[in-house]
N, C-alpha and C positions, 0 to 999 in steps of 0.2 A: 327429855326427848320431845321433840316437836312433832305435832301431827300435821301432815300435809293435806288432809282432807277431813271431812266430818265423819268418816267411817272408822276412824281410829287406826288406820294403817299409816305407819311412819315411813320415812325415807329409809331407815334401817331395815324395816320389814321388807321393803321392795328390794333393797340391795341383797338381803339374805335369800330371797326367792331367786333372784338372778344368780347369785353364787351357787345355789343348790343345782340349778340347771347347768351351769358351767362345770361344776364338779362331775355331774352325770355325763357331760360330753367328754371330759377327761377319761372317765372310766370306760365309756363307749369306745374311745380310740384304742384302748388296750384290748377290748374284745375283738377288734379288727386287726390286731397285730401292730398297731401304731403306738407311738410313745404318748404317754399321758399329756405331756406338754403340748402336743399337737392339738389334742382335743380341747385343752384349756385355752390355748391361743385362739382356736376357732370360736370358742364360746365368748371370749372377750370381744372378738370382731362381730360376732352375731348380735350382741347387745349394744355395740357402739352406735351412736347416732350419726356418725360420719366415718369415712375411711380413715384408717390410722397408719402412720408411718412406722418403720422398723423401730425407730427410737421411742415412739409412743408405746408401741407394743412391749418393748423392753421395760419401760417404766411401769406399765400396767401389770405386767406379769412377773417381773423380777428375774426373768431368764436372761442369760447372756445373749448378746446380739447375734453370735454365731448360731445359737440354738434357734432363735426367732427366725433368722434368715433361712436356715435349713428347713424349718417347719413351713414357712411360707412357700418355699419352692415345692415342697411335697404336696401341700394343700392345694396349691395352684394346679399342679399336675393332675390332681384328682377332681378338679373343678369345684372345690369347696370354697376357694377364695379367688378373687380377681384382683389383679394389679391395676391400680389407677394412677393417673397423673393428675395433679391438682394445679389449677391456674396460679401462676406466680411462684411455684415451688421448684421450677427447673426440672432436673432429671430425678429428683427425689421420688421414690416409690411409696405409694400408699396402698393399703390393702382393705378389701371389703369382703365380708362373708356372703356367700351365695345362700339365699334363704329359700330357694326353690329346690327342695330335696328330691323331687321327682326328676328334675333336670339332672341333678348330680347322679342319681341312680341310673338314668338313661345313658349318661355319658360313660359311667363305669361299665355298664353292659356293652355299650357300643365299642368302647376302646379296649378294655381289659378282657372281658369275657369273650367277645368276638375274636380277638387275637388268639386266645387259647383254643377256641373251637376250630378256627382255621388251621392252626398248627396241628392239632390232633386229627382233623379230617384229612389233611395231606398225608400224615403218617399212616393212618388207617387205610387210605386208598392205596398207598404203595405196598403196605403189608398184604392187603387183599389180593393184589395182582400177583405177588410172589406165591402166596399160599394157594391160589387157584391153580397155578401151574405145577404145584408139587403134587405128587401122587403117593402120599403117605398118610397114615391114619392120624398121627399127631398134627399134621398140617391141616387136616380136615377139621379136627377139633378146634384148633386155633382159628381157622377161618370162620367158624360159627361164632366164636367169641368176638372176633374182629367185626363181623357183620352186625352183631347185636349192639356192640359199642358204637359203631358207625351210625346205626339207626337212631340211637340215643342222641348223638351229636347232631344229626340232621334235624331232628325234632327240636333240639335246643336252639339251633340256629334260626329256625322258623319262629320260635318263641321270642328270641332276642329281637328279630325283625319286627314283630308285632309290638312288643313292649317299648321299643325305642322309637316307634313311629306314631304312637297314640298318646293323647292326653290322659292323665290319671282318671279324671272323672268319666271319660268315655270307656276306658277299660273296666272301671268299677261297675259301670252300668251294664256292660256286656256280661261280666261275671255274674252279676245279680240276676240277669235274665236267664243265663244258662243254669244257674242253681235253681231258679224258680221252675224251669222246665223239667228238672229231674224228678 
């Protein structure tokens, strides 16, 4: 084993540390309902020193090209990777990991969570109109539940607006100040 520096850390040690993080990313993908392969492929891209092509990702991961292609489409949709073109490579696609996780989180909130909030808000508004017109005890009980849920969604929408429009350091500072005031 050759040492790469005077601190005794070898290239194998560095690779093992990288592999440990990549494996954690694979497990994290499962936590969020995605396939392990997606997390592993993201990890490979995260540590890559330059964008990688589908063929390079196939070689690095050992996955089938169809698996890699599907994973890249999904990861791209969730802003975890970006498709890049490289000079002299024609139409060949290369992929690069997004390393700004706050951006990824903001995009997820803005696109996925906001869509769910808007869908539920429309349904709750329509239900509220019907239930307000009804003159029955069960409708009155349901109306209160709908109004409570609608208030929660209204607050959630305001929270998404704030979180998607601010930098992480600014939000953290605001939260620290609020906690200090309590």
